[in-house]
C-alpha positions as CSV (number, residue, x, y, z in Angstrom):
1,M,-140.8,-204.4,213.4
2,A,-138.8,-207.3,211.9
3,S,-138.1,-205.3,208.8
4,Q,-136.9,-202.3,210.8
5,G,-134.5,-204.6,212.7
6,T,-133.2,-206.0,209.5
7,R,-132.6,-202.5,208.0
8,F,-130.8,-201.5,211.2
9,A,-128.6,-204.6,211.2
10,S,-127.7,-204.0,207.5
11,F,-126.8,-200.3,208.2
12,F,-124.6,-201.4,211.1
13,V,-122.8,-203.9,209.0
14,F,-122.2,-201.2,206.3
15,I,-120.7,-198.8,208.8
16,V,-118.4,-201.5,210.2
17,A,-117.2,-202.4,206.7
18,L,-116.4,-198.7,205.9
19,I,-114.3,-198.4,209.0
20,L,-112.4,-201.6,208.2
21,L,-111.8,-200.5,204.6
22,N,-110.4,-197.1,205.8
23,Q,-108.0,-198.7,208.2
24,I,-106.8,-201.0,205.4
25,G,-106.2,-198.0,203.1
26,I,-104.2,-196.1,205.8
27,A,-102.0,-199.2,206.4
28,A,-101.4,-199.4,202.6
29,T,-100.0,-195.9,202.4
30,I,-97.3,-196.5,205.1
31,A,-94.5,-198.6,203.6
32,P,-92.2,-200.3,206.0
33,H,-88.4,-199.4,205.7
34,S,-86.5,-201.8,203.5
35,L,-84.0,-203.9,205.3
36,A,-82.1,-204.7,202.1
37,P,-78.7,-203.0,201.7
38,P,-78.6,-199.9,199.4
39,R,-77.6,-200.2,195.8
40,K,-74.1,-199.2,194.8
41,S,-74.0,-195.9,192.7
42,R,-73.4,-196.5,189.0
43,K,-70.1,-195.1,187.6
44,V,-70.2,-193.3,184.2
45,A,-67.3,-194.1,182.1
46,E,-66.3,-191.3,179.7
47,S,-64.8,-192.1,176.3
48,A,-61.1,-191.5,175.6
49,R,-62.0,-188.5,173.5
50,A,-64.0,-187.0,176.4
51,R,-61.2,-187.6,178.9
52,R,-58.7,-185.8,176.5
53,H,-61.1,-182.9,176.2
54,M,-61.4,-182.6,180.0
55,R,-57.6,-182.7,180.4
56,H,-57.3,-179.9,177.8
57,L,-59.9,-177.8,179.6
58,A,-58.0,-178.3,182.9
59,R,-54.7,-177.2,181.3
60,S,-56.4,-174.2,179.6
61,R,-57.8,-173.1,183.0
62,R,-54.3,-173.3,184.5
63,V,-52.7,-171.3,181.7
64,R,-55.4,-168.6,181.9
65,A,-54.9,-168.5,185.7
66,R,-51.2,-168.0,185.2
67,T,-51.7,-165.4,182.5
68,V,-54.1,-163.4,184.6
69,A,-51.8,-163.6,187.6
70,S,-48.9,-162.5,185.4
71,L,-50.9,-159.5,184.1
72,K,-51.9,-158.5,187.6
73,R,-48.3,-158.7,188.7
74,H,-47.2,-156.6,185.7
75,H,-49.9,-154.0,186.4
76,Y,-49.0,-153.9,190.0
77,Y,-45.3,-153.3,189.4
78,E,-45.7,-150.8,186.5
79,R,-45.6,-147.7,188.7
80,F,-44.6,-144.3,187.4
81,Y,-43.1,-141.6,189.6
82,A,-42.5,-138.8,187.1
83,S,-45.2,-136.2,186.6
84,S,-46.8,-135.8,183.1
85,Y,-47.4,-132.1,183.7
86,S,-45.4,-128.9,184.0
87,S,-46.1,-125.2,184.1
88,D,-42.6,-123.9,183.1
89,V,-41.5,-125.8,180.0
90,T,-40.6,-122.6,178.1
91,D,-38.4,-121.2,180.8
92,G,-34.9,-120.3,179.4
93,D,-35.9,-120.9,175.7
94,N,-34.0,-118.7,173.2
95,T,-36.8,-117.6,170.8
96,D,-35.3,-114.6,168.9
97,G,-34.7,-116.5,165.7
98,E,-37.9,-118.6,165.7
99,D,-41.0,-118.3,163.7
100,A,-43.5,-116.6,166.1
101,V,-46.6,-118.2,164.6
102,V,-45.1,-121.7,164.6
103,R,-43.8,-121.3,168.2
104,Q,-47.2,-120.1,169.5
105,A,-48.9,-123.0,167.8
106,A,-46.5,-125.4,169.5
107,I,-46.9,-123.8,172.9
108,D,-50.7,-123.9,172.7
109,A,-50.7,-127.5,171.5
110,L,-48.4,-128.7,174.3
111,G,-50.4,-127.0,177.0
112,N,-49.3,-128.1,180.5
113,M,-47.8,-131.5,179.4
114,N,-44.2,-132.2,180.4
115,G,-42.5,-132.4,177.0
116,T,-40.9,-130.7,174.0
117,V,-42.2,-129.8,170.6
118,L,-39.9,-129.4,167.6
119,A,-40.9,-127.9,164.2
120,I,-38.5,-128.2,161.3
121,Q,-38.6,-126.9,157.7
122,P,-37.7,-130.1,155.7
123,T,-36.4,-128.2,152.7
124,S,-33.6,-126.5,154.7
125,G,-33.2,-128.1,158.1
126,R,-34.1,-124.8,159.8
127,I,-35.7,-125.3,163.2
128,L,-38.8,-123.0,163.2
129,A,-39.6,-123.6,166.8
130,M,-38.2,-125.6,169.7
131,V,-40.3,-125.5,172.9
132,N,-38.7,-126.6,176.1
133,Q,-35.1,-126.5,174.7
134,K,-33.6,-128.0,177.9
135,L,-35.4,-131.2,177.2
136,A,-34.9,-131.2,173.4
137,L,-31.2,-130.7,173.8
138,A,-30.7,-133.1,176.7
139,S,-29.1,-136.6,176.4
140,G,-32.2,-138.1,174.9
141,A,-34.4,-141.1,175.9
142,Q,-35.2,-144.6,174.6
143,P,-36.8,-144.1,171.2
144,C,-39.5,-146.8,171.8
145,S,-41.3,-147.7,168.6
146,T,-40.0,-144.8,166.5
147,I,-36.9,-146.9,166.0
148,K,-39.0,-148.9,163.6
149,L,-38.5,-146.3,160.9
150,S,-34.8,-146.8,160.9
151,V,-35.2,-150.6,160.9
152,A,-37.7,-150.5,158.1
153,L,-35.4,-148.4,155.9
154,A,-32.5,-150.8,156.7
155,A,-34.5,-153.9,155.8
156,L,-35.7,-152.3,152.6
157,S,-32.2,-151.2,151.7
158,E,-30.9,-154.7,152.2
159,G,-33.7,-156.2,150.0
160,I,-35.0,-158.3,152.8
161,I,-38.6,-157.1,152.3
162,T,-40.8,-154.9,150.3
163,K,-43.9,-153.3,151.7
164,E,-46.0,-156.3,150.5
165,T,-43.7,-159.0,151.9
166,Q,-45.6,-161.2,154.4
167,V,-43.4,-161.8,157.4
168,R,-44.4,-164.9,159.4
169,L,-44.9,-164.0,163.1
170,G,-45.8,-167.4,164.4
171,G,-48.3,-170.1,163.4
172,R,-50.3,-169.0,160.5
173,Y,-50.0,-165.3,161.4
174,H,-48.4,-163.0,158.8
175,M,-48.0,-159.3,158.4
176,N,-46.6,-156.9,155.8
177,L,-44.7,-153.6,156.4
178,T,-47.6,-151.3,155.9
179,M,-49.7,-152.9,158.7
180,A,-46.6,-153.4,160.9
181,L,-45.8,-149.7,160.8
182,A,-49.4,-148.6,161.2
183,R,-50.1,-150.9,164.1
184,S,-46.5,-150.7,165.5
185,N,-46.2,-154.5,165.6
186,N,-43.2,-155.5,167.8
187,A,-42.9,-159.1,166.6
188,Y,-42.6,-158.0,163.0
189,F,-39.6,-155.7,163.7
190,E,-38.0,-158.2,166.1
191,A,-38.0,-160.6,163.2
192,L,-36.4,-158.0,160.8
193,G,-33.8,-157.2,163.4
194,R,-32.8,-160.8,163.9
195,Q,-32.6,-161.3,160.1
196,L,-30.5,-158.2,159.6
197,G,-28.2,-158.8,162.6
198,F,-26.6,-156.2,164.9
199,E,-23.8,-155.1,162.5
200,K,-26.2,-154.1,159.7
201,V,-28.8,-152.6,162.1
202,A,-26.1,-150.5,163.8
203,R,-24.5,-149.4,160.5
204,Y,-27.8,-148.0,159.1
205,A,-28.7,-146.5,162.5
206,H,-25.5,-144.4,162.4
207,L,-26.1,-143.6,158.7
208,Y,-29.5,-142.2,159.7
209,G,-27.9,-140.0,162.4
210,L,-28.2,-141.9,165.7
211,G,-25.3,-141.6,168.1
212,E,-24.2,-138.2,166.8
213,V,-25.3,-134.6,167.0
214,A,-28.0,-133.6,164.6
215,G,-27.6,-129.9,164.8
216,Y,-25.0,-127.5,163.4
217,H,-23.4,-125.6,166.3
218,I,-26.5,-125.7,168.5
219,P,-25.3,-124.9,172.1
220,G,-25.9,-127.7,174.6
221,E,-27.0,-130.4,172.2
222,Q,-26.1,-134.0,173.2
223,P,-25.4,-136.9,170.8
224,G,-27.5,-139.5,172.5
225,V,-26.2,-143.1,172.8
226,Y,-26.0,-146.0,170.4
227,P,-24.5,-149.2,171.8
228,E,-21.2,-150.4,170.3
229,E,-22.4,-154.0,170.6
230,E,-25.6,-155.9,170.7
231,I,-27.4,-155.8,174.1
232,S,-27.7,-158.9,176.3
233,S,-30.0,-161.6,175.2
234,K,-31.6,-161.3,178.6
235,L,-32.7,-157.8,177.5
236,G,-34.0,-159.1,174.2
237,G,-30.9,-158.8,172.0
238,V,-31.1,-157.1,168.6
239,G,-34.8,-158.0,168.4
240,K,-35.7,-155.6,171.2
241,M,-33.3,-153.0,169.9
242,C,-35.3,-153.0,166.7
243,S,-38.8,-153.1,168.2
244,F,-38.5,-151.0,171.4
245,G,-35.1,-149.2,170.9
246,E,-33.8,-151.1,174.0
247,G,-30.4,-149.9,175.0
248,I,-30.5,-146.8,172.7
249,S,-30.9,-143.1,173.7
250,M,-32.2,-140.9,171.0
251,T,-32.8,-137.1,171.0
252,P,-35.8,-135.3,169.5
253,L,-33.4,-133.6,167.1
254,Q,-32.0,-136.9,165.8
255,L,-35.5,-138.2,165.1
256,G,-36.5,-134.9,163.5
257,A,-33.4,-135.0,161.2
258,L,-34.4,-138.5,160.0
259,V,-38.0,-137.7,159.4
260,T,-36.9,-134.5,157.6
261,A,-34.9,-136.7,155.2
262,I,-37.9,-138.9,154.6
263,A,-40.1,-135.9,154.0
264,N,-37.8,-134.3,151.4
265,G,-36.7,-137.4,149.5
266,G,-33.4,-138.3,151.2
267,T,-31.4,-135.1,152.0
268,M,-30.3,-135.1,155.7
269,Y,-29.6,-131.5,156.7
270,Y,-27.8,-130.4,159.7
271,L,-30.5,-128.8,161.8
272,Q,-29.9,-125.2,162.5
273,H,-31.6,-123.0,165.2
274,P,-31.1,-119.3,164.4
275,A,-30.6,-117.3,167.5
276,T,-31.1,-113.8,166.2
277,P,-33.1,-112.1,163.4
278,E,-29.8,-111.5,161.7
279,E,-29.0,-115.2,161.6
280,V,-32.4,-115.7,160.0
281,D,-31.6,-113.2,157.3
282,N,-28.3,-114.9,156.5
283,F,-29.6,-118.4,156.9
284,Q,-28.0,-121.0,154.6
285,P,-28.8,-124.8,154.6
286,V,-26.0,-127.2,155.4
287,I,-26.2,-130.7,154.0
288,K,-25.0,-133.4,156.3
289,R,-25.3,-136.3,153.9
290,H,-27.5,-137.7,151.1
291,L,-29.4,-140.8,152.0
292,N,-30.1,-143.3,149.2
293,I,-33.8,-143.7,150.3
294,A,-35.8,-141.9,147.6
295,G,-37.0,-145.2,146.1
296,L,-37.8,-146.6,149.6
297,I,-39.9,-143.7,150.8
298,P,-43.1,-144.9,148.9
299,E,-42.5,-148.3,150.6
300,I,-42.9,-146.8,154.1
301,S,-45.3,-144.0,153.3
302,D,-48.5,-146.1,153.4
303,G,-47.5,-147.4,156.8
304,M,-46.9,-144.0,158.2
305,A,-50.1,-142.7,156.7
306,G,-51.9,-145.7,158.1
307,A,-50.7,-145.0,161.6
308,V,-52.6,-141.7,161.4
309,E,-55.6,-143.0,159.5
310,F,-56.4,-146.2,161.5
311,G,-53.4,-147.1,163.6
312,T,-51.6,-145.9,166.7
313,A,-51.6,-142.2,165.8
314,R,-55.3,-141.9,164.9
315,R,-56.0,-139.5,167.8
316,L,-54.3,-136.9,165.7
317,L,-57.5,-136.8,163.5
318,V,-59.6,-135.6,166.5
319,N,-58.1,-132.2,165.9
320,F,-56.9,-132.1,162.3
321,N,-57.9,-133.9,159.1
322,E,-57.7,-131.3,156.4
323,K,-54.3,-132.4,155.2
324,E,-52.6,-135.8,155.0
325,V,-50.2,-136.4,157.8
326,L,-47.7,-139.3,157.9
327,G,-46.1,-140.3,161.2
328,K,-44.9,-142.8,163.7
329,T,-45.6,-143.1,167.4
330,G,-43.6,-144.6,170.2
331,T,-44.4,-145.6,173.8
332,C,-42.2,-147.3,176.5
333,S,-41.0,-146.7,180.0
334,R,-37.8,-146.9,182.1
335,A,-37.1,-146.5,185.8
336,G,-40.5,-145.1,186.7
337,T,-40.8,-142.7,183.8
338,R,-42.9,-143.2,180.7
339,F,-42.0,-141.8,177.3
340,G,-44.4,-140.8,174.5
341,W,-43.0,-140.0,171.0
342,F,-44.6,-138.9,167.8
343,A,-42.7,-137.8,164.6
344,S,-44.6,-136.7,161.5
345,Y,-44.8,-134.4,158.5
346,A,-47.7,-132.8,156.7
347,N,-47.8,-134.1,153.1
348,T,-48.8,-130.8,151.5
349,N,-47.7,-128.8,148.5
350,Y,-47.3,-125.6,150.6
351,G,-46.1,-125.2,154.2
352,R,-44.6,-128.7,154.5
353,V,-43.3,-129.1,158.1
354,V,-41.9,-131.8,160.3
355,I,-43.2,-132.0,163.8
356,V,-41.6,-134.0,166.6
357,V,-43.4,-134.3,170.0
358,F,-41.6,-136.0,172.9
359,L,-43.3,-136.4,176.3
360,E,-42.0,-137.6,179.7
361,G,-44.1,-138.5,182.7
362,G,-46.5,-141.1,184.1
363,R,-49.5,-143.0,182.9
364,P,-51.1,-140.1,180.9
365,T,-47.9,-140.0,178.8
366,F,-47.7,-142.2,175.7
367,G,-47.4,-142.1,171.9
368,P,-51.1,-141.5,171.1
369,K,-51.1,-138.5,173.4
370,A,-48.1,-137.1,171.5
371,A,-50.0,-137.6,168.3
372,E,-53.0,-135.8,169.7
373,I,-50.7,-132.8,170.6
374,A,-49.3,-132.8,167.1
375,G,-52.9,-132.8,165.7
376,R,-53.6,-129.7,167.8
377,M,-50.5,-128.0,166.4
378,Y,-51.4,-128.8,162.8
379,R,-54.8,-127.3,163.5
380,N,-53.3,-124.1,164.9
381,L,-51.0,-123.8,161.9
382,Y,-53.9,-124.4,159.5
383,N,-56.0,-121.8,161.2
384,H,-53.2,-119.3,160.6
385,D,-53.0,-120.2,156.9
386,F,-49.7,-121.9,157.3
387,F,-50.5,-124.4,154.5
388,A,-52.1,-121.9,152.1
389,E,-50.5,-121.3,148.7
390,R,-48.4,-118.1,148.6
391,P,-45.7,-116.6,146.3
392,V,-42.1,-117.3,147.2
393,T,-40.4,-114.2,148.6
394,P,-37.3,-113.7,150.7
395,A,-39.5,-112.9,153.7
396,A,-41.4,-116.1,153.2
397,V,-38.3,-118.1,153.0
398,R,-36.9,-116.6,156.2
399,S,-40.2,-117.2,158.0
400,G,-40.3,-120.8,157.0
401,R,-43.6,-120.6,155.2
402,S,-42.4,-120.8,151.6
403,A,-43.8,-123.2,149.0
404,D,-42.1,-126.5,149.3
């Protein structure tokens, strides 16, 4: 009995010890709140280089924010009210003396766009087709970037540049004439304009036919407008005149006459639009003046070809790539109307032709669209064997499809 009592006492002591140990463990897990004051947070001190970098980032964000806001404002206010489409562009056209194949090719290419298409034989100045004659013979419009052809020839004539001359456009950025024409770079031609000065720019512009009628007794033709003095510096001065044609009003016939001279080596013909079959039979070219540009044409040809191959006029290739085409686009807007220009010629041995497309309207209207229309017209002419070799006959000469 004594041993049993001893074992019971030991077991009781063991249970009591376990209970005490458990209470001690629980108490150990509950830490009392510290009454000491909290530590002050540590400050991280950036280096001077880090502080400069942070200030640069802050300024960059502000500049980007202002740029985005400016673009949004520009996009918001660039509203167009004119329509890019029309269903009656041929109403009132006098077609009795035109080449029927060329005219139909122009009509099909233009479709329902609000514009005009002009086709000229560069070896004679004869207008083979003029679709939407009301617009073609009107007072003209801002030439946009097509003015760059005149400026390029002026700068080459003055010996300021060659096609390889690298013109500095800011910082380490440079560009030559070929790329500037192909990409229609405004800064490049602004720089040329400022270097030439208004007097020289204007003299060459008049020499190339701006500010005067291009046609020979064509009823209703207007002479366009070329300013007598440099436009205000607020409008960009001579720089904007040479990159966008600011302050200038040019007609499709004037642009066609200049490109005709480029295509034929320097002879500027008076453009003639025969009104009857008899006038076609008795047609005689009339020379307006000889331009001393034969040696300059190779200098601008690569840029005009580049515009079609990889530049602003490459949409032409969607419809036509069988023959080389050289050209220049133009896009700008004024008073809610957008303009789209494209002047070009097919560089072929047979059937060489100058095509000018001019569009008026809203957002769908721009230079690349005009180039696309020209591509459709070249395609239509090609499908009708316009560029095929053929013997020279009086009938072929009258039709405008003689060997050039």
